[in-house]
C-alpha positions in Angstrom: -23.6 -20.5 -5.9 -20.6 -18.9 -7.5 -17.8 -21.3 -6.9 -14.3 -20.2 -6.3 -12.4 -20.1 -9.6 -9.5 -22.6 -9.8 -7.4 -20.0 -11.6 -7.6 -17.9 -8.4 -6.7 -20.7 -6.2 -3.6 -21.5 -8.2 -2.5 -17.9 -8.5 -2.6 -18.0 -12.3 -5.4 -15.6 -12.7 -5.0 -12.4 -14.8 -3.2 -9.8 -12.7 -5.7 -7.1 -11.5 -5.4 -3.7 -12.9 -2.8 -1.5 -11.2 -4.0 1.3 -9.0 -3.9 4.8 -10.5 -1.0 6.0 -12.5 2.6 6.7 -11.5 3.0 10.1 -9.9 4.5 12.8 -12.0 2.6 11.9 -15.2 2.6 14.8 -17.6 0.3 13.0 -20.0 -2.3 11.7 -17.5 -5.0 13.7 -19.3 -4.1 11.8 -22.5 -4.1 8.4 -21.0 -7.4 7.5 -22.4 -7.1 9.3 -25.6 -7.3 6.1 -27.7 -4.5 5.5 -30.0 -0.8 5.8 -29.0 -0.3 8.7 -31.4 -2.7 11.0 -29.6 -1.3 9.8 -26.2 2.2 10.6 -27.3 1.3 14.1 -28.6 3.1 16.8 -26.5 0.8 18.5 -24.1 3.5 20.8 -22.7 7.1 20.7 -21.7 8.6 17.2 -21.8 12.0 15.6 -21.1 13.2 12.7 -23.1 15.6 10.2 -21.6 17.7 7.8 -23.7 16.8 4.2 -23.1 20.5 3.4 -22.8 21.0 5.9 -19.8 20.2 3.2 -17.2 22.6 0.7 -18.7 25.4 3.2 -18.9 24.9 4.7 -15.4 23.3 1.9 -13.3 26.4 1.4 -11.2 26.9 5.2 -10.7 23.2 5.6 -9.6 23.6 2.9 -7.0 26.9 4.3 -5.7 25.3 7.8 -5.6 22.5 6.5 -3.4 24.9 4.7 -1.1 27.2 7.7 -0.7 24.7 9.6 1.5 25.8 12.9 0.0 23.0 15.3 -0.7 24.1 16.3 -4.2 24.7 12.7 -5.2 21.5 11.3 -3.7 19.3 14.0 -5.2 20.9 13.5 -8.6 20.2 9.7 -8.4 16.6 10.2 -7.2 15.9 12.7 -10.0 17.3 10.3 -12.6 15.4 7.3 -11.2 12.1 9.3 -11.0 12.4 9.9 -14.8 13.5 6.4 -15.6 11.0 4.5 -13.5 8.0 6.4 -14.9 6.4 4.6 -17.7 3.2 5.7 -19.4 0.5 3.2 -20.3 1.3 3.6 -24.0 5.0 4.5 -23.5 7.1 4.1 -26.6 10.1 3.1 -24.5 9.0 -0.5 -24.3 12.6 -1.6 -24.1 13.2 0.3 -20.9 15.5 -1.5 -18.4 13.7 -3.2 -15.5 15.3 -1.0 -12.9 14.5 -3.2 -9.9 16.8 -5.9 -11.4 19.9 -3.7 -11.2 22.1 -5.2 -8.5 21.9 -3.2 -5.3 19.4 -0.5 -6.5 16.4 -1.7 -4.6 18.4 -2.1 -1.4 19.9 1.4 -1.8 16.5 3.0 -2.3 15.1 1.1 0.8 18.1 2.3 2.8 17.1 5.9 2.0 13.6 5.3 3.3 14.9 3.3 6.4 17.3 6.1 7.4 14.6 8.7 7.3 12.2 6.5 9.3 14.9 6.1 12.0 15.4 9.9 12.5 11.6 10.4 12.2 11.0 8.3 15.3 10.6 10.0 18.7 13.9 10.6 20.6 12.8 8.5 23.6 12.0 5.5 21.3 14.4 2.6 21.9 15.3 1.1 18.6 17.7 -1.8 17.9 21.3 -1.0 16.8 21.8 -0.9 13.0 24.9 -0.7 11.0 25.4 2.7 9.4 25.9 2.4 5.6 25.1 5.7 4.0 27.8 8.4 4.2 29.9 6.4 6.7 33.1 7.7 5.1 32.1 11.4 5.0 32.1 13.8 7.9 29.7 16.2 6.1 26.9 15.0 3.8 25.5 18.4 2.8 22.1 18.0 4.4 20.9 20.8 6.6 23.4 23.3 8.2 26.3 20.9 8.7 28.7 23.2 6.8 27.8 26.1 9.1 28.2 23.9 12.2 31.7 22.6 11.2 32.9 26.1 10.4 31.9 27.4 13.8 34.6 25.6 15.8 36.4 28.6 17.2 36.5 28.6 21.0 36.9 32.0 22.7 40.3 32.2 24.5 39.9 35.7 26.1 39.2 34.9 29.7 40.6 37.9 31.5 39.8 39.2 34.9 36.1 39.2 35.7 35.3 36.6 33.1 32.9 33.8 34.2 34.8 30.5 33.7 31.6 28.5 34.2 30.0 30.2 31.3 33.1 29.7 29.1 33.2 26.0 29.9 29.5 25.7 29.1 30.1 27.5 25.8 33.0 25.2 25.0 31.0 22.1 25.7 28.1 23.5 23.5 30.5 24.1 20.6 32.1 20.7 20.9 28.7 19.1 21.0 27.5 21.0 17.9 30.5 19.8 15.9 30.2 16.2 16.9 26.5 15.7 17.4 25.9 13.5 14.4 28.3 10.9 15.9 25.8 10.1 18.7 23.6 7.0 18.9 21.5 8.1 15.9 24.6 8.0 13.7 25.4 10.5 10.9 21.8 11.5 10.4 21.1 13.3 13.7 20.7 16.4 11.7 19.0 19.8 12.3 15.4 20.5 11.3 16.4 21.7 7.8 18.4 18.5 7.2 15.5 16.4 8.5 13.1 18.1 6.1 15.5 17.5 3.2 15.9 13.8 4.1 12.2 13.5 4.4 11.9 14.7 0.8 14.5 12.2 -0.3 12.6 9.4 1.4 9.3 10.4 -0.2 11.0 10.5 -3.6 12.5 7.1 -3.0 9.1 5.6 -2.0 7.6 7.1 -5.2 10.3 5.4 -7.3 9.6 2.1 -5.6 5.9 2.6 -6.3 6.7 3.3 -10.0 8.7 0.0 -10.1 5.6 -1.9 -8.9 3.7 -0.8 -12.0 6.1 -2.7 -14.3 5.2 -6.4 -14.6 8.8 -7.4 -15.1 9.6 -6.1 -11.6 6.8 -7.9 -9.6 8.6 -11.2 -9.0 11.8 -9.5 -7.9 10.0 -7.2 -5.5 7.7 -9.8 -3.9 10.7 -12.1 -3.3 12.7 -9.2 -1.8 12.1 -9.6 2.0 13.7 -6.2 2.8 11.4 -4.5 0.4 8.3 -6.1 1.9 9.4 -5.5 5.5 10.0 -1.8 4.7 6.6 -1.5 3.1 4.7 -3.1 6.0 6.7 -1.2 8.6 5.8 2.0 6.9 2.1 1.0 7.1 2.5 0.4 10.8 3.8 4.0 11.5 0.8 6.2 10.5 2.3 9.3 12.1 5.3 9.7 9.8 4.7 11.1 6.2 1.3 10.7 4.6 2.7 10.7 1.0 5.3 8.1 1.9 2.7 5.8 3.4 0.4 6.3 0.5 3.2 5.3 -1.9 4.1 2.2 0.1 0.4 1.2 0.4 -0.2 1.5 -3.4 3.1 -0.5 -4.0 1.9 -3.4 -1.9 -1.6 -3.3 -3.6 0.1 -3.6 -7.0 2.2 -6.6 -5.7 -0.6 -8.3 -3.8 -1.8 -10.7 -6.5 1.6 -12.5 -6.4 2.5 -11.9 -2.8 2.9 -14.8 -0.4 3.0 -13.8 3.3 5.0 -16.9 4.2 8.1 -15.0 3.1 8.3 -13.5 6.6 8.9 -17.0 8.0 11.3 -18.1 5.3 15.1 -18.5 5.6 15.7 -15.2 3.8 17.6 -12.6 5.9 15.4 -10.4 7.9 16.1 -6.7 8.6 13.1 -5.7 10.8 11.8 -9.1 12.1 8.5 -8.6 10.4 6.0 -11.5 10.8 2.8 -12.5 9.0 0.7 -11.4 12.0 2.3 -8.0 12.1 1.8 -7.5 8.4 -1.9 -8.3 8.6 -2.2 -6.0 11.6 -0.6 -3.2 9.6 -3.1 -3.7 6.8 -5.9 -3.7 9.4 -4.6 -0.4 10.7 -4.9 1.0 7.2 -8.4 -0.4 6.8 -9.5 1.4 10.0 -8.0 4.7 9.0 -10.2 7.7 8.4 -8.2 8.7 5.3 -10.2 7.6 2.3 -7.2 6.7 0.1 -5.9 4.5 2.8 -9.0 2.5 3.8 -10.0 2.1 0.1 -6.5 0.7 -0.8 -6.5 -1.5 2.3 -9.8 -3.0 1.4 -8.6 -3.7 -2.2 -5.3 -5.1 -0.7 -7.2 -7.6 1.4 -9.4 -8.7 -1.5 -6.2 -9.4 -3.5 -4.3 -11.1 -0.8 -7.1 -13.6 -0.1 -6.9 -14.9 -3.7 -3.8 -16.8 -2.8 -4.8 -19.8 -0.6 -1.4 -19.7 1.1 -2.4 -16.4 2.7 -5.7 -17.7 4.1 -4.3 -18.9 7.5 -3.0 -15.4 8.3 -6.1 -13.5 7.1 -9.0 -15.7 8.3 -8.5 -15.0 12.0 -9.2 -11.4 11.4 -12.3 -12.0 9.2 -14.8 -10.7 11.8 -13.0 -7.4 12.2 -12.5 -7.2 8.4 -16.3 -7.7 7.8 -17.3 -5.1 10.3 -15.1 -2.5 8.7 -16.1 -3.4 5.1 -19.7 -3.2 6.0 -19.1 0.2 7.4 -17.4 1.2 4.1 -20.6 0.2 2.3 -22.5 2.8 4.2 -20.2 5.7 3.1 -21.4 7.9 0.2 -18.0 7.6 -1.6 -18.5 5.2 -4.5 -14.8 4.2 -4.5 -15.1 3.0 -0.9 -18.2 1.0 -1.8 -16.4 -0.5 -4.8 -13.3 -1.5 -2.7 -15.5 -3.1 0.0 -17.7 -5.1 -2.5 -14.6 -6.3 -4.3 -13.1 -7.6 -1.0 -16.3 -9.2 0.1 -16.7 -10.9 -3.2 -13.3 -12.7 -2.8 -13.8 -13.4 0.9 -17.1 -15.1 0.4 -15.5 -17.5 -2.1 -13.1 -18.9 0.5 -15.2 -21.3 2.5 -18.5 -21.8 4.2 -17.5 -20.1 7.5 -16.7 -16.9 5.7 -20.2 -16.9 4.2 -21.9 -17.6 7.5 -20.0 -14.8 9.3 -20.9 -12.3 6.7 -24.6 -13.2 6.7 -24.6 -12.7 10.5 -22.9 -9.3 10.3 -25.4 -6.6 11.1 -26.5 -4.4 8.2 -24.4 -6.5 5.7 -27.3 -7.7 3.6 -29.2 -4.3 3.7 -26.1 -2.4 2.5 -25.4 -4.9 -0.3 -29.1 -4.3 -1.3 -28.4 -0.6 -1.3 -25.4 -0.9 -3.6 -27.6 -2.8 -6.2 -30.7 -0.6 -5.9 -28.9 2.8 -5.9 -27.4 1.6 -8.2 -23.6 1.9 -8.0 -22.3 3.8 -11.1 -20.0 0.9 -12.0 -22.2 -2.0 -13.3 -19.5 -4.6 -12.3 -19.8 -3.6 -8.7 -23.5 -4.1 -8.7 -23.0 -7.5 -10.3 -20.5 -8.5 -7.6 -22.8 -7.3 -4.9 -25.6 -9.5 -6.3 -23.2 -12.5 -6.5 -22.2 -12.0 -2.9 -25.9 -12.3 -1.9 -26.2 -15.4 -4.0 -23.2 -16.9 -2.2 -24.8 -16.2 1.2 -28.1 -17.9 0.1 -26.2 -21.0 -1.0 -25.6 -21.9 2.7 -28.7 -23.5 4.3 -27.9 -21.9 7.7 -28.2 -18.5 6.1 -31.7 -19.0 4.6 -33.7 -18.1 7.8 -31.9 -14.8 8.0 -32.3 -14.0 4.3 -36.0 -15.0 4.1 -36.8 -11.8 6.0 -35.6 -10.0 2.8 -37.6 -12.1 0.4 -39.9 -9.2 -0.7 -36.8 -7.1 -1.4 -35.3 -9.9 -3.6 -38.6 -10.1 -5.5 -38.8 -6.4 -5.9 -35.3 -6.2 -7.4 -36.1 -9.2 -9.6 -39.1 -7.4 -11.1 -37.5 -3.9 -11.4 -33.9 -4.6 -12.4 -33.4 -6.5 -15.7 -29.6 -6.4 -15.5 -29.4 -8.7 -12.5 -32.7 -10.6 -12.9 -31.0 -13.9 -13.5 -29.0 -13.7 -10.3 -32.0 -12.7 -8.1 -34.2 -15.4 -9.7 -31.6 -18.0 -8.7 -31.6 -16.5 -5.2 -35.4 -16.7 -4.9 -35.3 -20.3 -6.2 -32.7 -21.2 -3.5 -34.8 -19.7 -0.8 -38.2 -21.2 -1.7 -37.7 -24.4 -3.6 -35.8 -26.5 -1.1 -37.8 -29.6 -0.1 -36.6 -29.6 3.5 -37.3 -25.9 4.0 -41.1 -25.8 3.3 -42.1 -24.6 6.7 -39.5 -21.9 6.7 -40.6 -20.9 3.2 -44.2 -20.6 4.4 -43.3 -18.4 7.2 -41.3 -16.2 4.9 -44.1 -15.9 2.3 -47.2 -15.7 4.6 -45.8 -14.3 7.8 -46.7 -17.4 9.8 
């Protein structure tokens, strides 16, 4: 049996590879070019940013985001998009860890939260929240606010024959159009054009937060920032908002998962959304059940990374039956990346305890689909190796052997035909057939008795 590694239990294991590359990469094609010189060779138009820009303008960037003004917010988002992007072989190794700039992470999260508030249905009852962005400005520049404020003239010609009822209705309409952003939704009850612009700002802010998560120096700051984690998991809950924003948030939490402790939601740190550990797990389960490949693959990888931390086990283990059912479904998909994410999650889950191994062995089609991954074979050899080790973990439990003896001929066939994993399947057959207290069961498995 492949025992659980102590380094995983203590959280000191090497950090798993980050997902993908930051969006906006102009040199993505040169990422695997080899040496840094070839990766740094210009492939097209490029923009160089001085490493001292963030140090000289960090306060201005935060104030621009907090102002709520369109021109200031877009300038700050554009600057942060450039500064937060960092190539694998980036020569700017002395770049400022932007997530450590006081107030910057909160300001970015506020941009996302404000968009999510106005993206909710009008009949949705949401708790009161203090308005912080643009509170001192009547007009922010988003949408058609300038046109609205300039149209304040009220027709005064009401001569004989004029309909006073229509005039009163027109007056009320104009007054409402001027003051409509002071309703319950605050300053951001904007028109459709303004909503679209604010949606773009929220997506840009989520992309910047995602880029932050690729920098190792930002991980500790972000996983200890409760507002950041609450915003991420709340975005995962609302699958009907913006697909790109949700994808950015999902990849952010996947990057942070190896050092994430879900107990932060029950800590004494101030809460903004009242997120709980159970709600966070349910949000991930919603992503796992999604039909969008990028979402369910990332959710499977996220679960596999979260379970590495023993402190997260009490929150994840109650959902293990539903997790197994969905992961086994992913193994049947033709997409190799879905199979890889499912095998990786199963590999970590089966190392937790005996109950996890018993439940996986009893899951319908689980063993057959793990065989399929090995025999196909999967194009990534490491995935085939992990699938074989999952089967070995299942065999290590005596209660699973009667179920697995039905597949004894398949084990033997793979042992004879696949030299790469012959050692693993030899150990599996040894476990199945050489136990002294299992001779009768072994005879039935071999001779069909």
